[in-house]
N, C-alpha and C positions, 0 to 999 in steps of 0.2 A: 407490413415489413418485417420479417424475423430475422435477426442477426444470428440466428443457430450454427454454430458449428460445435463440433467433440473438442473436449478439454486437451490441448498441447497438439492440437493439429496444424498449427501455425509453424511448427518446426518440419511438416513432412509436405505440405503443399500450399502455394501462395492461396493470397485472398482476395478478394476483387472490393474495389472502395464501395460495391452497394452491399456489401457482406458484413461492413462496420457501422456503429453508430457512433455520431459526432456531435459535440456540442451544439454547433449551427443548427441541429433537430431539434432542440427542447420544444415542445411544447407550450401554450400559454401559460397553462395550468402549473407546469413547472417552473416556469420562469416566475409565475406567482410566488410558490413556495420559497424559491432561493430569495426573491426579493422581500418577503417576510425575514428569513433568516437575518440577511445582509443587514436589512434596516436595523433589527433589533441588537446585531454584534456591534454596528459603528455608532448606534446611537444612547443602548443601553449599556454593555458590555464595557467596548473600549474606553469611554470616559472613567471607567471605574477599576482601571487597571492596578492601579497601585495601591488601592483597598484591597484587589483579590491578591496580589503581591504577596504583600504583608499578612495572609493567610486570615484576612476578615471573613472568618466564615457566614456571619450572617447576612453579608452584601452576597454571597457566593449563592448562597441557598435562596433565598431573596430572587436573583437572577433565575435562578432553576427553574424555580417556581413559576416564574413570568413566561420563561419558555415553553412549560409545559401549558400554561394558557393559550398561547400562541399555536399548539400544534407539534412544537418540533422534537418532542419526544416520542412523540406515539407514531412515527412513519410507517415503522414496518412491525407494529402492533395491530392485528385483524381487527377490522370494525368492531365486530361483535363482541370484543373486551375494550372498549373505548380508545382505540386509534385510529389512525387514517389509513393504515392497510394499502401502502404504497407502493408502487413496482421499485426496485432496485435503483435505477435509475434517478427517478426522483428521490430518493432518499439519502443517494452519494451525494446529490446538490445539494440539499439541505446541510449533510454534514461539513462539503466543503466551504461551504458559508460560513457555518456554525464556526470553522478553524480558520478563522482569518485576523490573525495578529495578536489573539489572547491563547497562549498554549496551555495555562492552567485551568482557565474556565471550559476550555475545549475538551480537554483530559478529563473533567468532571464528566461533560457531557457523553463524551463517545464512550467512556468506560460504564456509563450507565446504560444509552441506548442501543449499545451494543454487546459487547460480552457479558454485561449486567441482568438484560433483558430478554437477550433473544435466544438463550438455554430453554427459558421458561415457554418462549414463544413456539421453539421448535419439539424440544423435549417432554414439556408440562403436563400432567395429567389434567382432563379438564378442570377438577376442583383446584388444581395448583392455578389455573390460569385465568379461572375464571375469580379467584381471590388476589392475586397478585398483578395481572397485567393493567386492569382498570386503573388502578393506581400507579403504576410506575408510569402509565403513557401520562397520566397528567402531571406528574410530578410529586404526588401527595406523598410517596415513597420514593427513596434513591435507593439504587443496587449496587454493589460489587461485586467484583470476581476473584476468587481465592483459590489458586492453582501452586504459585510457587510456594518452595520452603528454602529454608536455608542451606539443603543438599542436593535441591530438586529445582533448577531453574529450566535448563535446556534441556535437560533431563526428566521431563514431568514422570516417566513412570516409575520413578525411583521416590516417590510422595511416603511420607511416613505416619501422615494422619491419620488415624486407626478408628473406625466405626464398628460397634460391638450394640446388636440389638439386644434388650432387654425389656420385655412388656412390650407396650405401647410405644417407647421412645427409643430413638436411634442414640446410643452414647459416645460421643466425638470426643478425641484426645489425641494433642497433637498442637503445632503450628503453623503459622503460615507469615510470607515476608514479603514487604511491598506491595501491600495493597493497594489500588487506587481507590480513593473515595473511602475508606476506613474508618476515618473520623468522623463523618455524620452520616454514612449509609444505614437505610433503615433494614436492609436485606442483602445476605450476600451469599451468591453461590459456590460451595465449597466442595472440593474434591478430596476424598480420602479413600481407603481400603478398609472394604468390610472384612471385617478380624485378619484384619492385616494382609489382605490376599486380594480381593478381587474389587476392581476401580468405581466407585460409584460417586454420584454427587447428589447434595443437599441443599436445599433452603433454608438456611438459615436465619432468623429474625435477630435483631439487635439486642433485644434483654431476654435473650435464652439463657436459662439456668447455665453455670458454670462457662459462659462465652464473655471474653473480654477482650477490648482493644486495647495495645499497646500507643506508648508515646508517638508523635511524629517523626517523621524523617526529614531532616535537613538537607533539600536537594540543590545542585548544582543547578539546574532548570526545573520548568515548571513548578515553581516555589511556592506558589500559590494553590495549586491542587494538593489534597491530603494523600499522604500516604502513611501507613502504621502496618505495625505487625500485629496480627492475631494469635488468641490462644484461646483453647479447649481443655478444660478442667473437667472431665467427666461433662462435657455439657449434653443438656438432654433435648434433642430434637424431636418433634413429633414424629410419629410412623410414618403420617401421612405426606411428610418434606423430603421424604425421596425423590429426587426429580424423576420423574418418568413415570415410577413405581417398582415394583419387585423385579419386573422384565429386564429392567435396566442394570440390575447387580452385575458387576464383571464386565459394563460395556462404559463406564463413567470416562474413561480416558477416550471412547471415540467421540464423546459428548466435546470433552475439553479440545481434543485436536482439530475437530468441524467447527468450532466456533472459534479456534484460531485463525480459520481461514477467514472467515468473516472479517476477525479483528485486522487481519494484514490488510485485506482489501479496503476496508475504512480507513487507516493508518496511510494508505497510500492517497485515499483522496484527501484526508487530513493536510498531506504535504501540498497538494495541487495549491489547497487555500491559503494554505502559510508562504507560500512560494509568492502568491500574486501580492499577499499584503507585504513581503520584502521589497518587490521590485516597485509598487507604487510609493512606500515611505521612501526608498533610495533614491529615485527619480525625481519624485518634488524635493529631495534634499539637494541633488547633484542641481536641478535648475536654479535653486535659491544662493548657492554656497559661489560665493565670488573671489577667484585668486587672478591675481595679475590680471585683473580687470574685465574678467569674463566668467559665467557662469563655469563650474568644473565640467558642468555636461557638454558642454562645446568642444573638450580635447578626446582626441579620439582612443588614450587610454582609459577613460572612463566607459565612455562609448562603448569600448568593447566589454566592458562588465555589463552595462545596460543591456546590451543586446544578448550576449550568452545569458544573464538571468531570463530574458525574455522568452529565448528561443526552450532553453530545458524548463523552464516552468509549462510552455505549449507543448514540447512531446510528453511532459508528464501528462498534460491534461489528456492528451490525446489516447495514450496507453490507460489512462484511469477509464474513460467514459467509454472507451473500447470494451475494457470490462466489464463494467456496468452492463451494457448491451447483451455481452456473452450471457451475462448470469440471470438477467431478464428473460432472454431467449429461452436459456437453460432450464430455467423452472416450467414454463411453459410446454417445451418437446419434452422432458423427459418427467412429465406428469405424473408417473407410474412409479417414481422413483420420490423417497420423501426430499422435501424441501432443502434439509441439509445434505444428503447425497447429491443432489443437483448441484448445490454451491459446489459441493467436493469435488467434481468432475472437473473445476478450474481451478483446483489447489494449485500449480505451477502456475497458473496467471495471477491469483492472487498472492503468491511467495513473490513472484516476480515485481507486482506494484508494490510492495512492501519495501524491497530492498532498492528498486530504483527511486523511488519516492524518498526515503529517506535519507539514501546519496545525494540524489540531484538538491533538495531541499539545503543541506548542509554546505556545496558549492553556492548557492545563490545568498546564504544570509552571511557566507564568508565574505563574499564580493559586497553585501550590503557594509557590512564592516567596513569595509576599506574605503568605501567610497566616501561614508561618514569620517574618514580619518580619527584623529585622536577622540573625537566625538562619540564615535562609535564605540570607543572602548568605555565610556561611561555610561552608568544607569539613567543619567539625564536624557537619554535618546533612543528609540525602540529598537537601534541594532542589538546591542548587549543581549537585551532579553530576546530578541529570535535567535540571535546565537547561543545562548544557553539553552534554551529551551528545545533547538530542532536535535541537539545532540542525543536524548533517551530516545529517539526514532529509532535509531540502528540498533536498540536493545529490545524496547517495546516487541512483542508479541513474537517473541522467539528472536535470535538477535541473527545481523545477517548473515553470520558464518553457518549457523544452524539451517534457516532457510535456503541459502545457497545447497546444500547437504540434501534438502527437501526436495530441491528442482530435479537436481539429479536420480536421485532415489525416486521419486515418483514416476520421472521419466522411464527409467530401468522396469519399475513395476508395471506401468500401463504396456511397456513393451512385450513384456512375458505373459500379460496373459491377454495379448492380443488386442488390446484397445486402441493400440497406436502403432500403426505399418514404421515403427522405426528401423529395425533392422531390415525390411526390404528397401526402405529408401538410402538406407546407407549403403546396402548392396549396390543400388543402382548407380549411385553417385560414384563409387568404386569403380564399375566398369567403364563410365563415360571419363571419370575425369582426366585422363592421361592424354587422351585426344582432344577435349575441350578447349576451345578458344574464345574467353568471354567478348572479345570486340568481335565475333562474327556474329552475336546474339544481340548486339546494340541496334536497337530501331529508335527511328526521330520520334519525339513526340516530349510531351510535358513531362519534366524530371524522367527524362528516358535513361540517363545515368544512376540516379537513384533508384528506380526501379530495377536495373539491373546489377547493381552493388547489392538489393537485397535478396536477389535471386543466389548471388554468387556465394554471400553471407551463408546463408541455407544450406549450400553444398558444402562449405568450410565445415560447417558445426557436422554435418552428417559423416563428412571425411574424419575428422577428429574425433568424436564420438564412437565411428567405427573401428580406428585404430586403437583406441585406449581399452574399448571392451574387449577387443581381441587379444591383447596384451594382458589386460590385470583381470578379464573374466570377473567373477563374483567379488574378486579381493579390491575392485575399482575404487569400490566407498572406504576403504582404507587409505587410498592416494587422494588425499585431501587437496594439494594444490592442483593437481589436475581436474579433480572434480571442482573445483575453484573456478577456474578457468574456464572451463565448459560450461558451465552456470553463467559466468561473464557474458558468454559467446550469445547462450539463450536471451538472457535480461537484454542486450544489446540490440540482435535483431528483432524482438518484439516491440522494444522501442522506436529503431529505425523504420520499421513496418507501419505503426501505428502513426506516424509522424506524416510517412510516404500516403497511406490510404487516404487520410485525413485531407491533406492537401488536395489529391486526384480527385477527392469527391466534393469537395468544393467549388472546383475549375470545371468539372464536369456538370454540375448543376448551376452553377453561376455565371461560370467563366472563367477563363484564365487572369483576367484582369483583376478580378474580386479574389482572387487566391494570390495576388502578388506579394503579401507579407508573408503568407504560410508558406508558398513554395521557396521566399528568400531563407525562413527559420528551417526549412527541411534540409536545404542545400548546406549551410552554415552546421547543422546537426552533422549531417553526413561526413563533413568534412573533418569533425573531430571523432567523431565513431566508426566509422570504416576503416579505417586505419588501427583503430584499437582490436577490431576483432584478428588482423594479421600477427597482432604482439600476444592476443591470449590463446591463439593457436599454437605460435612459436613457443612459448612457455608450457603449453602442454604435451606438446610433442617432444620438446628436449627432456622432460620427464619420462618419455615414454621409451623413445628409443636412442642409437645412437649412430656413428658413424656413416656408411654409404646411405642406409636406411634412410636416417633423419635428413640429410643432405637431398635426397629425391623427395620427400615428404615437404621440406620446406622450399623445393623449388616449386612445387603444386602450388603450397601458399602463396606464392609472388606471385604466380600465375593470375590465381584469382581476384587476386587484390591490389596489383601495383599497375594495372590498366587505367583504376579510377584519378581522374586530374579533377581536385576542385575547383568550384567556383571562384570567382575573385572575392575572395573572404573580406577582405578591406572594404571593398563596396558591399557586400552584404552586412557588415555591422553597422555601415553607415545607415542603409537602410533602414535595418530595424530598430536602431537607437533611436533614429529619428524621427520615426511615427510612437515610440514610445515617450520620449522625451515631450512631445508635442500634447500627448493625451495626458502624462504623469499617472499612467495607471496601465494596468494590464489591458490591451484593448484588442484582443484578437479574439 
């Protein structure tokens, strides 16, 4: 079964349940990899959390090498270079399990396996791959990714680190900031400008002459991960360590931006694992904590938090593995393009997953702290660490603000290139919207209201995007509040549709009774999410038009959204929370 669809096409046409991958379809081999990773984290990593948080790098490096022995570092390294050469679904499943409750160690692993190793996998010369990948796959070497500078964070094109070719060496001068794994990494992927002008990437080894690592940063969260500045003072890098060879001089920014796509979907998957951890710990505590003679999990306001945590984790998981299925299918169907270009096809989905995952996790750990009450605010219990560790995700891999700009900007570029029929779809919606009556389209069936809500949400986005583009034209990118709300509508559509399709697919393949809890979570999520679509649309339109024109546009927003009547939310909360409290873990 192929899950191939062109990137961003969910915006212009509907998707059928059969066209998405869902976690219920994991193979036995994939489940085996997942169990290996989960057992390792639960039995080896979590018991050493205090030592990790205290920056005991000997403990962390020993665990890192143990992960390498289990094959957990080489999932995406080709077999010919000592890795497992797994598909993206398997690799993302391993990532999810690694990112279960120990954010510092997970950060070390994810920086190494993703942005630290994959530049060599996708762009390295044969010599570079043979030299570095086998050691990176086993954990004999630890890698780091060095792009950020003091004045070049989100504005990555503004890097100042300079590289000049002198004989058999590239001589690097400059500095890098906030580099994960820097305190103990052996290999660094470093971005610089050749002669101060042409972007390029270099493989820099730790013992390079003229290269030094600065002191550790003391961070609010992920305290046990290493974060240091780097300094290059006439650092002599062998000529053969120009990543990809001379053909990639002037294209280093393409390496950086495309590797960031990988980092973004991996970060979204990390948020899945940490969401499940937070839910499990909070539910166990809620069942044990007694107040007024009964466990606090029996109180409806606590049930609401548990149900909300479970539902949001489930929707995020649905979106994450839908994306994994797209990436796997894209790598197959777009095999005439390089792997990194195939992944780039789904840049919008990667940014969606990064934003949605990081913001969903923040709400989940906030509920976790509240369930723990005063104990949640102390370092003795896991809620405080989960809360602190979560916050960095909205900054990592391009801030969420930048990623919102990326989503809308990328959609505009795809439309201009003829890769996405966005203009045609918006034009068609404009023609039909005045006479459209949503209730006339409602058909009986499983999650029928939610299915229609997705259709109306898609039309709403196309309507607002068409109006904003017509009004601002090429200056739309400067209207950041409009862009932000358009991006939020796109993100919400992807999340809602991912949940709906997963629930529908389970019902079609296993029967509606087997999809009971999934249907409840879908309805609960839609009850909150669909009204947000109207709010985002209203904010964007109010920044675009005024007077009678605005009134007419807002009347259409109301027509497309006010017909939706949620199910009994209290009943849904009790159903979902009851199942989670019974199992004391994420169980869907």
